[in-house]
N, C-alpha and C positions, 0 to 999 in steps of 0.2 A: 504494500500500500504506500502511496506517495501523494503528497499534495504540496503545491507551490503556489502561493498567493501573494499579491501585493496589496497591502492594506493602507489606506490613507488615515492618518492620525492627526489630531489637532496640534501635536508638537509641544504641548504644555505638560508640565510635571503634575503629579497627583495633587489635587486641590487640598488645602488645609484650612479648615474653618474652626478656629479655636473657640469661638463663641457658640458652636452648635450644642444644643442642650440635650440632656437625657430626659426622656419622657417617663412619667409614671406609667406603670403597666396598664392601669385602667384607661389611659389616654392613647394607647397604641392602636393603630388600625388592626382589624381582625386578621388581615392577611400576613402580618409580620409576627404574630404570636407564636407560630410554629418554630420560629427561629430563636425562641427562648427555651425550647425543650431539649431534653437529651436526644441524641441520635447515635448512629452506629459507632462513630469514632470520637464522639464528644460526650463524655459521661458527666453531665451536669449533676446528676444524683450520685455523687461520689465524694471522696475526701477533698476534691478540688473546691467544693462549695465552701467549706470552712476556710480553706486556704485563701480563696478569693476575698472573703470577708475580712480576714486578718490583714491581708496585704493592701486592699484597695478601699476599704470603708472610709479611710481618712483622706482619700484623694477627692478633689472636686468632681462632682458628677458631670458627665458630658464628655467632650472631646479629650480633656486632660486625663480623665479616668481611662479611656480607651488607649490613649498614648502611653500611659503608665503601665498598662497591661502589656502592650507591645514591647516596651523597654524591658520589662521583667523577662518576657519570653526570649527576647533577643540575647539577654545576658545569661539566662539560665541554661539554654540549650546550646550544644556545640554542633555545628553543621558538619556532616560526614556522610558522603555518598556511600561509603563502604558499609555503613551501619543501616542503610535504608532497608525497610521491609514493608510489605503491602498491608499488613494487619496491625500496625502499631496504633494504639489509641492515644488520646490526649493524656490520660492518666499514666500510661506506660511511658510516654515521652517525658513527662514531668519526672518520673522516678529514674529513668535511664539517662536523662540529661543529654540526649543526642538525637539526631534525626535529620531530615531534609525539609524542604519548604512546606510540604503538606503537614508535617508534624508540628512545626512552628505555628502553622495556621490553625490546626485542630486545637492546640493548647490555648491559643489566644481566643478563639471562638468560644471555647468552653468557659474560660474565665470571664469573658464578657457576659455570657448567658447566666453564669452564676451571680453576676451583679445586675441582672435584669436588663441587660442591654441586648437587643436583638442583633444577632450576627450570623452571616451566611457565607458559605465557602465559595470561592471563585477559582477557576483554573483557566489557563491560557498561555500566552507567550509573553516574554519580557526580554527586550533587547538590551544591549549595553549602551544605548544612547545616553550621552551626558555623563557617563561614568567610565573609569578606566577598565577596559575589557580584561577579563581573566583568560587564562589559557585552558581552563577546564572545558570539557565538552558541554554544549548547551543541553537543556532539558526543558520539559514543560514546567510551568511555574504555578504556584498556588499562593493566594493571598485571601483577604476576606473583606467584607463590607459590613459596617456597623450602622444601625439605624439611629440617627441623631438629628434633632431639629427638623423632623418631618421628611428626611431624605436618607438615602443610602450613601455612605462615604467609604472610600478605599483606604485600607490600612494594610501594611506589609511587615509583619513581625520578623521575617527572615532578613530583609535588607534594612528595614527600620529607617529609611529615608525616602522622601518623595522621588518617584522615578518617572521617566518619560517612555511612552510607547508601549503601554500594556495593550495586549490584544485579548480581550475576553472571549472565551469559548463556551463556558458553561458556569452556572451557579447552582447551588443546592444547599441542603442542610450540612453536608460534609462530603468527603471524597466518594462515598458510596453513591451519592446522587449525581456526581459529576466525574465519573471515572474516565480516564483517558481511553481505555478499551474495556470491553466486557466480553469474556469468552465463555463458551459452553463446551465442555469436553476437553480432551487433551490438547495442549498447545505448547509451543516452544518459541520464545522470542530469540531470533538468531542475530538480529542487529537492530539498532535504534539510533536515529540521528535526528536532532532538532536544530533548526536554524531560525534566527529572528534578527535580521541584519537591517541596518538603516540603508535605504536606497538614496544615493546621492541625488539632490534635487536640481 
């Protein structure tokens, strides 16, 4: 399978709205309530509930609280492709202190939900536009959106800085809703290559 597409992007980095407020649960739209609940990889109903309260109850609600969660996840986990696995949950990532971007995202989503902030999983492509490129092979990327101030906003606990050129492919409660591939029966991945490069204008 192969796909090669040119995508036009606004060229702006992720928007930051530090005055975006956190809504009371009773004021949230019905359609976002599902993003407060536990899901396959995000165990809201676990030890992470008390942890989130202990860590973030003292932070100002809203954007600053979500950013504090991202800062914690960024500092707590170590990025390591060699430790990647498809079934690691947020709680396991917290205890193992390692993972890849989906693990960072699952942990941040779970901590947000524990603080009654709706959060949903995003997957897609992220280029190296505006940052120093690494020599590591590219991969699909995971980040999340939090519902603040009546809108969904992008947060990226893996990189933890605004980035340019995100290409969103899918959203869901977690990676189970937005899998890169879903297979039935025996299968073997023989090769895997991702590219997301800036096209000179």
